[in-house]
C-alpha positions in Angstrom: 0.2 0.0 0.0 3.1 2.2 -0.6 2.0 6.0 -1.5 -0.9 5.8 0.8 0.9 8.3 3.4 1.5 11.9 2.4 3.9 13.2 4.5 7.5 12.7 5.8 9.1 9.8 8.0 10.9 12.3 10.1 7.6 14.1 10.9 6.0 11.5 11.7 9.1 10.2 13.7 7.9 12.7 16.5 4.1 12.3 15.8 4.6 8.8 16.5 6.3 9.5 19.7 3.9 11.1 20.7 1.2 9.1 19.6 3.1 6.2 22.0 2.8 7.9 25.1 -0.9 8.4 25.0 -1.4 4.9 24.2 0.8 3.8 27.3 -0.7 6.6 29.1 -4.1 5.6 28.8 -3.2 2.0 28.6 -2.3 2.8 32.3 -5.1 4.4 33.4 -7.1 1.0 32.5 -4.6 -1.3 34.1 -3.9 -3.5 30.5 -1.6 -5.8 30.3 -1.7 -7.0 26.8 1.3 -6.2 24.3 -0.4 -7.8 21.4 -1.5 -5.2 18.1 -4.9 -6.3 18.4 -5.0 -5.4 22.3 -3.3 -1.8 21.6 -6.6 -1.2 19.1 -9.2 -1.6 22.5 -6.9 1.6 23.7 -7.4 3.3 20.4 -8.1 7.2 21.6 -11.6 8.8 20.3 -11.3 11.1 17.9 -12.3 14.2 20.3 -9.7 13.2 22.7 -7.1 12.9 20.1 -7.9 16.6 18.5 -8.0 18.0 22.0 -4.2 16.5 22.5 -2.9 16.6 19.4 -1.1 20.2 19.7 -1.9 21.4 16.0 -0.6 18.2 15.0 -3.8 16.8 13.5 -2.6 15.8 9.8 0.7 14.2 11.0 -1.6 11.8 13.5 -3.8 11.2 10.9 -1.0 9.7 8.8 0.3 8.0 12.0 -3.0 6.4 12.3 -4.0 5.8 8.2 -0.3 3.8 8.6 -1.3 1.8 11.9 -5.3 1.3 10.3 -3.1 -0.4 7.0 -1.0 -2.6 8.8 -4.6 -3.7 11.0 -6.2 -4.5 8.1 -3.3 -6.6 6.4 -3.2 -8.8 10.2 -7.0 -9.0 10.1 -6.8 -10.3 6.6 -4.6 -13.2 6.8 -6.8 -13.4 10.7 -10.1 -13.5 11.7 -10.8 -11.3 8.6 -13.3 -9.8 10.9 -11.9 -6.0 10.9 -13.9 -5.0 14.0 -11.8 -2.1 14.7 -11.7 -1.0 10.8 -15.0 1.6 11.4 -13.9 3.5 13.9 -10.0 3.4 13.1 -11.6 5.4 9.8 -13.8 7.7 11.1 -10.9 8.9 13.5 -8.3 9.3 10.7 -11.1 11.6 8.8 -12.3 13.4 12.1 -8.6 14.4 13.2 -7.7 15.5 8.8 -11.1 15.7 6.7 -9.1 17.0 3.7 -7.2 13.3 3.6 -8.9 12.1 0.7 -6.6 8.7 0.2 -8.4 7.7 3.8 -12.2 8.1 2.4 -11.2 6.6 -0.6 -9.8 3.9 0.2 -11.4 3.1 3.6 -14.6 3.0 1.7 -13.0 0.6 -0.3 -12.1 -1.5 2.2 -15.1 -1.3 4.0 -16.8 -2.4 0.5 -14.5 -5.0 -0.3 -13.5 -6.5 2.8 -16.3 -6.1 5.3 -19.0 -6.2 3.1 -20.5 -2.9 4.7 -21.1 -1.0 1.3 -23.4 1.6 3.2 -20.2 2.5 5.9 -18.6 2.7 2.9 -20.6 5.3 0.8 -20.9 7.6 3.7 -17.3 7.4 4.3 -17.2 8.6 0.7 -19.9 11.2 0.5 -18.7 12.9 3.8 -15.4 13.1 2.0 -16.9 13.9 -0.9 -18.7 17.4 1.5 -15.1 18.4 2.6 -13.2 17.6 -0.9 -15.7 18.5 -3.4 -12.8 19.2 -5.9 -12.0 15.4 -5.5 -12.4 13.4 -8.3 -11.6 9.9 -6.7 -14.3 10.2 -3.9 -17.7 10.1 -6.7 -15.9 7.8 -8.8 -15.4 5.2 -6.0 -19.1 5.9 -5.2 -20.1 4.8 -8.4 -17.9 1.7 -8.2 -19.9 0.4 -5.3 -23.6 0.6 -7.0 -22.0 -0.8 -10.3 -19.8 -3.7 -8.9 -22.1 -4.2 -4.8 -25.0 -3.1 -5.7 -26.1 -3.7 -9.2 -29.0 -5.8 -7.9 -30.5 -2.6 -6.9 -32.6 -1.6 -9.6 -31.8 1.4 -9.5 -27.4 1.2 -9.6 -26.5 2.2 -12.7 -28.5 5.8 -12.7 -27.4 6.6 -9.3 -23.6 5.4 -10.9 -23.8 8.0 -13.9 -25.1 10.9 -11.1 -21.8 10.2 -9.4 -19.5 9.8 -12.8 -21.0 12.3 -13.8 -19.7 14.5 -10.6 -16.5 13.0 -10.6 -16.0 14.8 -14.2 -17.3 17.6 -13.2 -15.0 18.3 -11.2 -12.6 19.2 -13.7 -9.4 16.9 -12.4 -11.0 13.1 -13.3 -8.9 11.1 -16.2 -10.2 11.3 -19.9 -10.8 7.4 -19.2 -13.6 8.4 -16.3 -15.1 11.1 -18.6 -15.7 8.6 -21.2 -16.9 5.9 -18.2 -19.4 8.6 -17.1 -20.8 9.7 -20.8 -21.7 6.0 -21.9 -23.2 5.1 -19.0 -25.5 8.2 -18.7 -26.4 7.6 -22.7 -27.5 4.0 -21.8 -29.3 5.8 -19.1 -30.3 8.5 -21.2 -29.1 10.8 -18.9 -27.9 13.3 -21.5 -29.4 16.6 -19.4 -27.1 15.7 -16.6 -23.6 15.7 -18.5 -25.1 18.6 -20.7 -25.3 20.5 -17.5 -22.1 19.3 -16.1 -20.1 20.9 -19.0 -22.2 23.8 -19.0 -20.8 24.3 -16.1 -17.6 24.1 -16.4 -17.7 26.8 -19.5 -17.8 29.0 -16.5 -14.3 27.6 -15.5 -11.8 30.7 -14.8 -9.3 27.9 -16.5 -8.5 28.3 -20.1 -8.0 24.6 -20.7 -11.3 23.5 -18.9 -13.7 25.6 -20.8 -11.6 24.3 -24.5 -12.1 20.9 -22.5 -16.2 21.7 -21.8 -16.9 23.1 -25.3 -15.3 20.3 -27.4 -17.2 17.5 -24.9 -20.8 19.3 -25.5 -20.2 19.0 -29.1 -19.4 15.5 -28.2 -22.8 15.5 -26.2 -24.4 16.2 -29.5 -22.9 13.9 -32.0 -23.3 11.2 -28.9 -27.1 12.1 -28.8 -27.2 12.0 -32.5 -26.0 9.0 -32.6 -28.4 7.5 -29.5 -31.4 9.0 -32.1 -30.7 7.8 -35.5 -30.4 3.9 -33.3 -33.7 4.5 -31.7 -34.9 4.9 -35.6 -33.1 2.4 -36.6 -35.2 0.0 -34.5 -38.1 1.6 -35.5 -37.7 0.6 -38.9 -36.8 -2.7 -38.3 -39.7 -3.6 -36.5 -41.9 -2.4 -39.2 -39.8 -3.7 -42.0 -39.1 -6.9 -40.8 -35.3 -6.2 -41.4 -32.4 -3.9 -40.7 -32.2 -0.5 -42.8 -29.2 -1.0 -45.5 -28.8 3.0 -45.3 -30.4 6.3 -43.4 -31.9 6.8 -47.1 -34.1 4.2 -46.2 -34.7 5.7 -42.7 -35.1 9.7 -44.7 -37.5 7.5 -46.9 -39.3 5.9 -44.3 -40.0 9.4 -42.7 -38.0 8.4 -39.6 -35.6 11.4 -39.6 -35.4 14.5 -42.6 -31.5 13.5 -42.9 -28.7 13.0 -40.9 -27.4 15.6 -39.1 -24.6 17.3 -39.5 -21.1 17.1 -38.0 -19.5 20.5 -36.6 -16.2 18.7 -35.3 -16.0 17.2 -39.5 -16.7 13.7 -38.6 -19.1 11.5 -40.3 -22.1 9.0 -39.0 -22.0 5.6 -40.6 -23.9 2.7 -40.0 -21.7 -0.3 -38.5 -21.0 -4.0 -39.5 -23.8 -4.7 -36.5 -26.5 -2.4 -38.1 -25.1 0.6 -35.2 -24.8 4.1 -35.6 -21.5 5.2 -35.3 -20.4 8.5 -35.7 -16.3 9.0 -36.3 -15.6 12.1 -34.7 -16.3 10.1 -31.1 -14.8 6.7 -32.4 -11.2 8.6 -33.1 -11.7 10.6 -29.8 -11.6 7.0 -28.2 -9.4 5.1 -30.5 -6.5 7.7 -29.8 -7.4 7.5 -25.9 -6.9 3.7 -26.6 -4.0 4.4 -28.9 -2.2 6.3 -25.9 -2.9 3.9 -23.0 -1.0 1.0 -25.0 1.9 3.5 -26.4 2.2 4.4 -22.7 2.3 0.3 -21.9 4.8 -0.6 -24.5 7.3 1.9 -23.0 6.7 0.9 -19.4 7.5 -2.9 -21.1 10.4 -1.8 -23.3 12.0 0.1 -19.6 11.3 -3.3 -17.8 12.5 -6.4 -20.3 14.6 -4.0 -22.5 12.8 -4.8 -25.5 9.4 -4.1 -27.2 7.4 -7.0 -26.7 6.9 -9.5 -29.7 3.2 -9.1 -29.6 0.4 -6.9 -28.6 -1.1 -9.5 -26.4 2.1 -10.0 -24.6 1.0 -6.7 -23.0 -1.3 -8.9 -21.1 0.3 -11.8 -20.5 3.0 -10.1 -18.7 1.4 -6.8 -17.4 0.4 -3.9 -17.2 -2.9 -5.4 -18.9 -5.9 -7.4 -17.8 -7.6 -7.0 -21.1 -6.1 -4.9 -24.3 -7.9 -1.7 -24.6 -10.4 -2.5 -28.0 -10.0 -0.8 -31.1 -13.7 1.0 -31.3 -13.7 0.4 -34.9 -15.9 -2.7 -35.3 -13.3 -5.5 -37.1 -10.6 -3.3 -36.9 -7.3 -4.3 -35.2 -4.4 -2.7 -34.0 -1.7 -2.6 -36.0 1.8 -3.1 -34.1 5.5 -3.5 -34.9 7.4 -5.0 -32.8 10.8 -3.9 -34.1 9.9 -0.2 -33.7 7.3 -0.2 -31.3 4.7 1.5 -33.2 1.0 0.7 -32.9 -2.0 2.7 -34.8 
C-alpha cells in the first residue's frame, strides 16, 4: 500500500513518539496488560480526545493512525477477517484530517470489499465529498460501489451515472473516467445531466477546462444524435422486419428528415452490426486507447529491455488485464514489434 501516506517520516517519527505516549498513558489508566497489536486497538483514543491533545499536529497524527490502520487490515486479512475496529479507525483518521482524500477513498474500498459494508463505505465516501469537492476519486468510488456491490438494486446504474457525472464535473478526472460517465449516462438516457455538467465547466476561469467543456458539449450532441438514430433504426427494423441498409431508407420511411451534420468534421455511418456510429467519437476513443497502449509499451521496454513480440504480451506480462479495444468494429491494432509503433 505504498504511496498512501503523504508526509515525511521525519515528522511522523516525532508524532509517533507523541502518539505512543498517549497510548501508554491510557493503557496505564485502564490497567491493561496485553501488549499485542490487537489489544493496542482497544485503547484507540477517541477522535475528540485525540484532537484535544494533538497540539496542532492533527494531520500528522492522522497519517500515523492511517499507517496503523493499513497494518491492521493486513494482519486481520491474514487472520479472523472480522475487521472489528476498521470503522472506528477510519472515523478517527478522517476526523483528525477531514481533507485526507486517500483515507476516504481507500477506506471506503476496504469497507466495501473486505467488510462487505457498502452502506458504511458510501457514508464515509460521501463525508469526504463534502470536505473535498474537487477530489474526482471519491464520487468515482461511490459509482463503483453501485456498479459492483449494488448491481442488483433497480436504480444502481442511474446512481452510478450520477456519481460519475460528479467525478467528471470536478475537471480533475482522467479522460477514461469521463468517457465511462458519458457511456453510462447515454445508456440511462441521462444526457441532460451531462450537458449541465459541461455547461458549468464553461464558466471555469481555466482556459483549458473551458475548451474541454466546449469540445465535450459538441461530442455530447453527436452522441445524442447517435442515440436517436439508433432508436430510428430499431423502429425501422420492427416495421420492415429487417435492418435499414442506409440512412436514405430512414428518410424515405419518414423516420428522419436528414442525417445531422457533424460540426467537428466527422460523419455518421452504420457499422457491420447495424449500429449507428460517428467517426469523430470513435477517433477520440481510438486516440485515447492508442495512447494507453503506447504508454504500456514504453513501460514494458523499460522493464524488459525490448519491445514485446505482440500486443497480447502486454496482457500476459502486464500491465493490462485485457487489451484496450479498437473502437472500430472489425478493425484491429497494427503493431510493429521492431519499432514499438502501434496504430
